[in-house]
C-alpha positions as CSV (number, residue, x, y, z in Angstrom):
1,M,-73.3,-80.3,47.9
2,G,-74.0,-82.1,44.6
3,T,-70.5,-81.2,43.3
4,T,-68.9,-82.5,46.4
5,I,-70.7,-85.8,46.1
6,I,-69.7,-86.2,42.5
7,I,-66.1,-85.4,43.2
8,W,-66.1,-87.9,46.1
9,C,-67.6,-90.6,44.0
10,Q,-65.0,-90.1,41.3
11,A,-62.2,-90.3,43.8
12,F,-63.7,-93.3,45.5
13,S,-64.2,-95.2,42.3
14,A,-60.6,-94.5,41.2
15,A,-59.4,-95.9,44.5
16,V,-61.5,-99.0,44.1
17,F,-60.4,-99.5,40.5
18,V,-56.8,-99.4,41.4
19,A,-57.3,-101.8,44.3
20,V,-59.2,-104.3,42.1
21,G,-57.2,-103.7,38.9
22,Q,-53.8,-104.4,40.2
23,P,-54.4,-108.0,41.4
24,V,-56.2,-108.8,38.1
25,F,-53.3,-107.4,36.1
26,D,-50.7,-109.4,38.2
27,S,-52.7,-112.6,37.9
28,V,-53.3,-112.3,34.1
29,L,-49.7,-111.3,33.5
30,R,-48.3,-114.2,35.4
31,S,-50.6,-116.6,33.6
32,Y,-49.9,-115.3,30.1
33,I,-46.1,-115.2,30.7
34,R,-46.2,-118.8,31.9
35,D,-48.2,-119.8,28.8
36,H,-46.4,-117.7,26.1
37,A,-42.9,-117.4,27.5
38,P,-42.3,-120.2,29.9
39,R,-38.5,-119.6,30.2
40,V,-39.0,-116.0,31.5
41,D,-38.7,-115.3,35.2
42,V,-42.1,-113.9,36.0
43,E,-41.1,-112.3,39.3
44,A,-38.2,-110.5,37.6
45,V,-40.6,-109.1,35.0
46,I,-43.1,-107.9,37.6
47,T,-40.4,-106.4,39.7
48,A,-38.9,-104.6,36.8
49,G,-42.2,-103.1,35.8
50,A,-43.1,-101.8,32.3
51,T,-40.1,-99.4,32.2
52,G,-37.5,-102.0,33.0
53,L,-39.0,-104.8,31.0
54,R,-36.6,-104.6,28.0
55,D,-33.6,-104.9,30.4
56,T,-35.1,-108.0,32.0
57,V,-35.8,-110.3,29.1
58,T,-33.8,-111.3,26.0
59,R,-34.6,-109.9,22.5
60,E,-36.2,-113.2,21.5
61,Q,-38.5,-113.3,24.6
62,L,-39.5,-109.7,24.3
63,P,-42.4,-110.1,21.8
64,D,-44.0,-112.8,23.9
65,V,-43.7,-110.8,27.1
66,L,-45.1,-107.7,25.4
67,K,-48.0,-109.7,24.2
68,A,-48.6,-110.9,27.8
69,Y,-48.4,-107.3,29.0
70,N,-50.9,-106.2,26.4
71,E,-53.3,-109.0,27.3
72,A,-53.0,-108.2,31.0
73,C,-53.7,-104.4,30.4
74,T,-56.6,-105.2,28.2
75,R,-58.1,-107.7,30.7
76,V,-58.0,-105.0,33.4
77,F,-60.2,-102.7,31.4
78,V,-62.7,-105.4,30.1
79,S,-65.4,-106.8,32.3
80,P,-65.1,-110.5,32.9
């Protein structure tokens, strides 16, 4: 019974983390891209995702967008 409860709590907390983390990530990413790379199409970056990011922005914009991605990922894992 104890093992079942622990496994359920782990699965439940993972589901909650994903549900809460995604909006935080999107919000912070949008904000940082607007601040650090104002000429970048935010929706295109979010739609492309991390794997299509390099195909979405120019070489000059890439460092600023990567910085925004880094800040958004960091923010998800840090308590406000």
